[in-house]
C-alpha positions as CSV (number, residue, x, y, z in Angstrom):
1,M,0.0,0.0,0.0
2,R,1.4,3.4,-1.0
3,Q,0.4,6.3,1.3
4,I,1.3,10.0,1.1
5,V,1.3,12.0,4.3
6,L,0.5,15.5,3.1
7,D,0.3,19.0,4.5
8,T,-0.1,22.4,3.0
9,E,0.4,26.0,4.1
10,T,-1.9,28.8,2.6
11,T,-2.4,32.5,2.3
12,G,-5.6,32.3,4.4
13,I,-8.3,29.9,5.6
14,D,-10.9,29.9,2.8
15,P,-10.2,29.0,-0.8
16,S,-13.7,30.3,-1.8
17,E,-12.3,33.8,-0.9
18,G,-9.4,33.4,-3.3
19,H,-6.9,32.1,-0.9
20,R,-4.1,29.9,-2.3
21,I,-1.6,27.2,-1.4
22,I,1.9,28.5,-0.8
23,E,3.7,25.3,0.4
24,I,3.2,21.6,-0.1
25,G,5.0,18.9,1.9
26,C,4.6,15.1,1.3
27,V,6.1,12.1,2.9
28,E,5.8,8.7,1.1
29,L,5.0,5.5,3.0
30,M,5.1,2.0,1.5
31,E,3.5,-0.7,3.6
32,R,3.6,1.7,6.6
33,Q,7.3,2.3,6.2
34,P,8.8,5.7,5.3
35,T,10.6,5.3,1.9
36,G,12.7,8.5,2.2
37,R,11.0,9.8,-0.9
38,N,9.4,13.2,-0.2
39,Y,7.9,16.0,-2.2
40,H,8.3,19.6,-1.2
41,V,7.7,22.9,-2.9
42,Y,7.0,26.6,-2.2
43,I,4.5,28.3,-4.5
44,N,4.0,31.9,-5.6
45,P,0.2,32.4,-4.8
46,E,-0.2,35.4,-7.1
47,R,-1.8,37.3,-4.2
48,E,-0.9,38.6,-0.8
49,V,-0.4,36.3,2.2
50,E,-2.6,37.5,5.1
51,A,-0.7,38.8,8.1
52,E,-2.4,36.4,10.4
53,A,-1.3,33.5,8.3
54,I,2.3,34.7,8.3
55,T,2.3,34.6,12.1
56,I,1.4,30.9,11.9
57,H,3.8,29.7,9.2
58,G,6.3,32.5,8.8
59,I,6.2,32.5,5.0
60,T,6.3,36.1,3.7
61,N,5.3,37.6,0.5
62,E,8.9,38.6,-0.3
63,F,10.0,35.0,0.1
64,L,7.4,33.7,-2.4
65,V,8.1,36.3,-5.2
66,D,10.5,34.1,-7.1
67,K,8.8,30.7,-6.4
68,P,6.9,28.8,-9.2
69,R,3.2,29.2,-9.6
70,F,0.9,26.3,-9.0
71,A,0.3,25.8,-12.7
72,E,4.0,25.2,-13.1
73,I,4.2,22.4,-10.5
74,A,0.7,21.0,-10.9
75,D,1.6,18.0,-13.1
76,E,4.6,16.8,-11.1
77,F,2.6,17.2,-7.9
78,F,-0.4,15.3,-9.3
79,E,1.9,12.5,-10.6
80,F,3.4,12.2,-7.1
81,I,0.1,11.7,-5.3
82,K,-2.0,10.0,-8.0
83,G,-3.3,6.6,-6.9
84,A,-2.0,6.9,-3.4
85,E,-3.9,7.1,-0.1
86,L,-3.5,10.6,1.3
87,V,-3.1,10.9,5.0
88,I,-4.0,14.5,6.1
89,H,-4.8,16.0,9.4
90,N,-8.1,17.9,9.0
91,A,-8.3,16.6,5.4
92,A,-11.3,18.8,4.3
93,F,-9.1,21.9,4.7
94,D,-6.2,20.7,2.5
95,V,-8.3,18.9,0.0
96,G,-10.5,21.9,-0.4
97,F,-7.5,24.0,-1.3
98,M,-6.0,21.4,-3.6
99,D,-9.3,21.0,-5.5
100,S,-9.6,24.8,-5.7
101,E,-6.1,25.0,-7.3
102,F,-6.7,22.1,-9.7
103,A,-10.0,23.7,-10.7
104,R,-8.1,26.7,-12.2
105,L,-6.4,24.4,-14.7
106,K,-7.3,22.1,-17.6
107,P,-8.0,19.3,-17.3
108,V,-9.8,19.8,-14.0
109,R,-8.7,17.2,-11.4
110,K,-10.6,16.2,-8.3
111,T,-8.4,14.9,-5.5
112,A,-10.9,12.3,-4.2
113,E,-11.4,10.9,-7.7
114,N,-7.7,10.1,-8.0
115,C,-6.6,9.4,-4.4
116,G,-7.9,7.7,-1.3
117,I,-8.2,10.2,1.6
118,V,-7.7,9.4,5.3
119,D,-8.4,12.1,7.9
120,S,-6.0,11.5,10.8
121,L,-7.9,14.2,12.8
122,A,-11.1,12.1,12.5
123,I,-9.2,9.0,13.6
124,A,-7.8,10.9,16.6
125,R,-11.1,12.3,17.7
126,K,-12.7,8.8,17.6
127,K,-9.8,7.3,19.5
128,H,-9.4,10.1,22.0
129,P,-12.9,11.7,22.4
130,G,-13.1,14.9,24.4
131,Q,-9.4,15.5,24.3
132,K,-7.2,17.9,22.3
133,N,-6.3,16.3,19.0
134,N,-4.3,18.9,17.2
135,L,-0.8,17.8,16.0
136,D,1.0,19.3,19.0
137,A,-1.3,17.5,21.4
138,L,-0.9,14.2,19.6
139,C,2.9,14.6,19.6
140,K,2.8,15.0,23.4
141,R,0.4,12.0,23.8
142,Y,2.5,9.7,21.6
143,G,5.9,10.9,22.5
144,V,6.8,12.3,19.1
145,D,9.5,14.9,19.1
146,N,8.2,18.2,17.7
147,S,10.7,20.5,19.4
148,N,11.7,22.0,16.0
149,R,8.1,23.1,15.3
150,D,8.2,26.7,16.3
151,L,6.2,27.6,13.2
152,H,4.0,25.5,11.0
153,G,5.8,24.2,7.9
154,A,4.3,21.8,5.3
155,L,7.2,19.3,5.1
156,L,8.1,19.3,8.8
157,D,4.4,18.9,9.7
158,A,4.0,16.0,7.2
159,E,7.1,14.3,8.7
160,I,5.7,14.7,12.2
161,L,2.2,13.6,11.1
162,A,3.7,10.4,9.5
163,D,5.1,9.4,12.9
164,V,1.9,10.3,14.8
165,Y,-0.3,8.5,12.2
166,L,1.7,5.2,12.4
167,L,1.4,5.2,16.2
168,L,-2.2,6.3,16.1
169,T,-3.2,3.5,13.8
170,G,-1.5,0.5,15.4
171,G,1.9,1.4,16.9
172,Q,2.8,0.5,20.4
173,T,2.6,3.6,22.6
174,A,2.3,2.5,26.3
175,L,6.0,1.8,26.9
176,S,6.2,3.9,30.1
177,L,5.1,2.6,33.5
178,D,2.5,5.4,33.6
179,A,0.6,4.2,30.6
180,G,-2.5,6.0,31.6
181,S,-1.0,9.5,31.5
182,D,-1.7,11.9,28.7
183,S,2.0,11.8,27.6
184,G,1.4,8.0,27.6
185,G,3.8,7.3,24.9
186,V,7.2,6.2,23.8
187,S,10.0,7.3,26.1
188,G,12.5,9.6,24.4
189,G,10.4,10.0,21.2
190,I,10.6,8.1,18.0
191,R,13.9,6.8,16.7
192,R,14.0,5.1,13.3
193,L,16.6,2.4,12.8
194,P,18.5,2.5,9.5
195,A,17.2,0.0,6.9
196,D,20.8,-1.2,6.2
197,R,21.6,-2.0,9.8
198,S,23.3,-5.3,10.5
199,R,21.0,-8.2,11.4
200,L,20.9,-9.4,15.0
201,S,22.8,-12.6,15.6
202,V,21.0,-15.6,17.0
203,V,22.8,-17.3,19.9
204,R,21.7,-20.9,20.5
205,A,22.3,-22.9,23.7
206,S,25.1,-25.4,23.6
207,D,24.6,-29.1,24.4
208,D,26.1,-28.6,27.8
209,E,23.8,-25.7,28.5
210,M,20.8,-27.7,27.3
211,G,21.8,-30.6,29.6
212,A,22.1,-28.3,32.6
213,H,18.7,-26.8,31.8
214,E,17.1,-30.3,31.7
215,E,18.7,-31.2,35.0
216,F,17.4,-28.0,36.6
217,M,13.9,-28.6,35.3
218,S,13.9,-32.2,36.6
219,M,14.9,-30.9,40.0
220,L,11.9,-28.4,39.9
221,E,9.5,-31.2,38.9
222,K,10.5,-33.3,41.9
223,K,10.4,-30.4,44.4
224,A,7.1,-29.1,43.2
225,G,5.4,-32.5,42.7
226,G,4.8,-31.7,39.0
227,T,4.7,-28.6,36.9
228,V,2.3,-27.0,34.4
229,W,4.8,-27.4,31.5
230,G,5.4,-31.0,32.5
231,K,1.7,-31.7,32.2
232,L,1.5,-29.9,28.9
233,E,4.4,-32.1,27.5
234,Q,2.5,-35.3,28.6
235,T,-0.6,-34.3,26.6
236,E,1.3,-33.5,23.4
């Protein structure tokens, strides 16, 4: 299964008011494993970024002046996400902006007609009803390191969301003794092991060690007047 964890940053909050995408960040997963293949681009929105939006993501109008327009990156972006399952936190927001951008071009493309869509916010709300389920809250709950997230950024947020999503949908999270706490998660945050790491060696007991083990087990059988594992062996 190919999944794309996706996030966008925008000039404002409503595409129907002419707001545009200014950054796209994507992280590719194959069979729930990061492949190291990402997609990231800044986009000239051909309009002003609202001051309130700049306080959230820090992307200024001056920074975007020389960046490509959406029409220039639309094909490569579409090819990257086509056929994949998109994992998005508050998917309606990002998909609404993507569809608005694609609607300006020919042929018109609809995200949901070309990709599956998974809303990680909806999953989090179902799993943790009545709790905060924004990305920062989920990072705290699952022990994901978000210390570099002073401002929102599409690629950084997609990378963080990938870790959160994998834990949210099946990863082990209660490794601490205080499994019921809100932090509840992995001690020390997530650490990925390199794919090319050396395999663990298997150490098998020697004949002498096996003999000593059998002798010890026989002694336990005699002292206890029988053991559970002894009865199991007799029934096999």
